[in-house]
C-alpha positions, 0 to 999 in steps of 0.5 A: 385496571381501569380508572374513571372520574365522575361527578357524583350527583347523589350519595348513591352510585351504580357501578358497571364493571367490565365483563372480565371483572365478573366473578373476581374480587375488586377493590373500590376507592372513593375520594374527592378529586382536588380542584385540578380538573382532568382538563387542567391537568392536561395543561400542566407542563411536565418534563421527562429527564433532568441533565446534571453535569457531574464532570468534576463531582467527587463522591466520598463514601465516608462523607456520605455515611457520616452521622 
C-alpha cells in the first residue's frame, strides 16, 4: 500500500502506480484533505502512553453490568 497527497490543479488526474500493482485490482479513494497540511500535522504533539494509578481501584462486575 502507498499513500500520497497531491494538490489537484484540474478536474482530471493521471495516476502512475508502482510496477507491482500492475495486473491487480486496486481501490482508489478521493476526498479533500482538511485544513491541516502535512507540514502542520508533523508539528502536532502526540503521546505514546498514559499512566493511571489503579492501586486503590476496586472493580465490581455486578456494578459494571447494571442496566
